Structure formats: C-alpha cells, structure tokens
C-alpha positions in Angstrom: 0.0 0.0 0.0 1.4 3.3 -1.1 2.2 6.0 1.7 -0.3 8.8 1.3 1.1 12.3 1.1 -1.1 15.4 1.2 0.4 18.6 -0.3 -0.9 21.4 1.9 -1.7 24.1 -0.8 -4.7 25.5 -2.5 -2.4 26.8 -5.3 -3.1 24.4 -8.3 0.1 25.5 -10.0 2.2 24.7 -6.9 0.4 21.4 -6.3 1.0 20.1 -9.8 4.7 21.2 -9.7 5.2 19.3 -6.5 3.3 16.2 -7.8 5.5 16.3 -11.0 8.7 16.4 -9.0 7.8 13.6 -6.6 6.8 11.1 -9.3 9.7 8.9 -8.6 8.6 8.2 -4.9 6.1 5.3 -4.5 3.6 7.6 -2.7 0.1 8.5 -3.4 0.6 12.3 -3.7 -2.6 14.3 -3.2 -3.5 18.0 -3.2 -6.1 19.6 -0.9 -8.3 19.8 -3.9 -7.9 16.0 -4.5 -9.3 15.3 -1.0 -11.9 17.9 -1.0 -10.4 20.1 1.7 -10.5 23.9 1.4 -8.8 25.7 4.3 -7.0 28.9 4.6 -4.4 28.6 7.4 -3.1 32.0 8.8 0.6 32.1 8.3 1.7 34.1 11.3 5.3 32.8 11.6 8.3 34.9 11.2 10.3 32.6 9.1 9.6 30.3 6.0 10.1 27.3 8.1 7.7 28.4 10.8 5.0 29.2 8.2 5.5 25.8 6.5 5.2 23.9 9.8 2.1 25.9 10.8 0.4 24.9 7.6 1.3 21.3 7.9 0.3 21.0 11.5 -3.0 22.6 10.8 -4.0 19.8 8.5 -3.1 16.9 10.8 -6.7 16.7 12.2 -8.3 17.0 9.0 -6.8 14.1 7.1 -4.9 10.9 7.2 -1.3 10.5 6.0 1.9 12.5 5.9 1.6 16.3 5.3 3.9 18.2 3.1 3.7 22.0 3.3 5.9 24.6 1.9 6.5 28.4 2.3 8.5 30.4 -0.1 9.2 33.9 -1.1 11.3 36.2 -3.2 14.0 38.3 -1.5 15.3 41.4 -3.3 18.4 42.9 -1.9 17.7 46.5 -3.2 14.2 46.3 -1.3 15.8 45.1 1.9 14.9 41.6 1.1 11.3 42.4 0.5 8.8 40.9 -0.2 10.3 37.9 1.7 7.9 35.9 3.8 5.0 38.3 2.7 5.5 37.5 -1.0 2.0 36.3 -1.5 0.4 39.3 0.3 3.0 41.9 -1.0 1.4 44.9 -2.7 -2.0 43.4 -2.0 -3.0 39.7 -1.6 -5.6 40.0 -4.5 -3.4 42.1 -6.8 -2.7 40.2 -9.9 1.1 39.1 -10.3 1.3 40.9 -13.6 0.7 44.0 -11.7 2.9 43.1 -8.8 5.8 42.4 -11.0 5.3 45.6 -12.9 5.4 47.5 -9.6 8.5 45.8 -8.4 10.3 46.7 -11.7 9.3 50.4 -11.2 10.8 50.1 -7.7 13.9 48.9 -9.2 14.2 51.4 -12.1 17.3 53.2 -10.6 18.6 50.2 -8.7 22.3 49.1 -9.5 22.0 46.0 -7.4 19.3 43.7 -8.8 20.4 40.6 -7.0 17.7 38.4 -5.6 16.8 34.9 -4.5 13.8 32.6 -4.1 13.8 30.8 -0.8 11.6 27.8 0.0 11.2 25.8 3.2 9.4 22.5 3.2 7.9 20.9 6.3 7.1 17.2 6.4 4.9 16.2 9.2 4.3 12.6 10.1 1.1 10.9 11.6 2.6 10.8 15.1 3.3 14.6 15.0 7.0 14.4 14.5 8.3 16.5 11.6 11.3 17.3 9.4 12.2 20.8 7.8 14.4 21.9 5.0 15.2 25.4 3.8 16.8 25.9 0.3 17.5 28.9 -1.9 18.0 29.7 -5.7 20.1 32.8 -6.3 19.6 35.1 -9.2 18.6 38.6 -10.3 15.6 40.6 -11.1 15.2 41.2 -14.9 14.5 44.6 -16.4 11.2 43.5 -18.0 8.5 40.9 -17.6 9.3 37.9 -19.7 7.6 34.6 -20.3 4.3 32.9 -19.6 5.7 29.6 -17.8 5.6 29.2 -14.1 3.6 31.5 -11.8 4.0 34.3 -9.4 7.2 36.2 -9.7 8.8 33.7 -12.1 8.6 36.2 -15.2 11.0 38.7 -13.4 13.5 36.3 -11.9 16.5 35.2 -13.7 18.3 32.3 -11.9 22.0 32.4 -11.6 23.9 31.0 -14.5 21.1 31.7 -17.0 20.1 34.7 -19.0 16.1 34.0 -19.2 13.6 34.3 -16.5 11.8 31.3 -15.0 8.8 32.5 -17.0 10.8 31.7 -20.2 12.9 28.7 -19.2 11.1 25.4 -19.7 9.7 23.5 -16.7 12.4 20.8 -17.1 15.1 23.2 -16.1 13.1 25.0 -13.4 12.2 21.6 -11.8 16.0 20.9 -11.4 17.3 24.3 -10.1 14.5 26.3 -8.4 14.3 26.7 -4.7 11.3 24.4 -4.4 13.1 21.9 -6.7 16.1 21.8 -4.3 13.9 21.6 -1.2 11.9 18.7 -2.8 15.1 16.9 -3.9 15.9 17.1 -0.2 12.6 15.6 0.7 12.9 12.9 -1.7 16.4 11.9 -0.5 15.0 11.9 3.1 12.1 9.7 2.2 14.3 7.3 0.4 16.5 7.2 3.5 13.4 6.4 5.6 12.4 3.7 3.2 15.7 2.1 3.4 15.5 2.1 7.2 12.0 0.5 6.9 10.2 3.3 8.4 7.6 3.4 5.5 
C-alpha cells in the first residue's frame, strides 16, 4: 500500500509542480483539492520554516497520511529583502502578479543592485506529530522587464544564476531541477528514500 502524502496548498500550479517532481517516489501524492479540503491557514510565523510547519500541522486533524507544506518567497536585496515571507500578500493579496511584477520593476528602475533569491522551506509532518524541515535557495537577479508565461507568481521577473532568461521563459524541465522548490523537494525525496531504506515506511 502506497504511503499517502498530502500537499498542503490551495495553489493549483504549486500542487502540480510538486506532484510532478515527486513522481519517482512510490507515494500517493494528493493535493487539498484532490481530497476535498478547502482551508485557509493563517501564516503568522516569522520565518519560512515556521510558516511551512504551521500549515502542515493545521492539517493533521483534517486528514490521514503525511503532510507536506511549503512556504516560499522572493527576497530582493535592493528592497531590503522584501517581499520575503510576505511574498503572497505583497502589494495586496488579491493584486494580480502581472501588476505586482510591474510595480517591483518600477521600484528597481534606478537600482544598480538587482540581486535576488527565491527561498523555499518544506515541512514534512508525520502521523505521530513528528516533523522534518528543510530550507533551500535559488540565487539570481531581477530582470529589467517581464518575460515569459511559464511558471507562476514572480517567475517572469526572476533570472536564476547561470542563466540569461527568467523562470517565465525557461522550460519547466530546467526550473524543476534548479529552483528553490526543486532543491527543497530533492531534499525531501532523499530523506524519504532514507526512511524507506530504514524500513520506516
């Protein structure tokens, strides 16, 4: 019987991205939509790791299986690492990302330093309440214009280190190897494989 793993997000794009990247594990990977749960958890932590754990723990009483929750954000050095943990709510929670991205580019119009990074923390909570957390980064810079329709969120303005195109332009095959979430999920996969080898699953 496959281990049931619930991805704690209402973001369809994020859920599909995580499912795709965890295909190699012999798990039944399900999103909140797959199991009919619609819950909005208040993310009142002060770090990505705290917010990821808050989201995962909030679902323990609502479903069976392991819970995987992530919290991620974009840190722009010229903006004092904003939006950071407030990335989803930055410039208004209901503001379309096309507008958010345009507003960020306006703020950086005169900036010489366009360095930035995506940060992702993933919390994996087990049925007994124990948990494991990882935090990973993808360094890069902010582009001078919005480019591409791939990905979601701030992807069209973020150029990962070592590349000349944004995540909005780069194919998902590349993003799913080098992004902050990819690195975090790779760590999760390795950890789950270790557990499997030790006969914990």
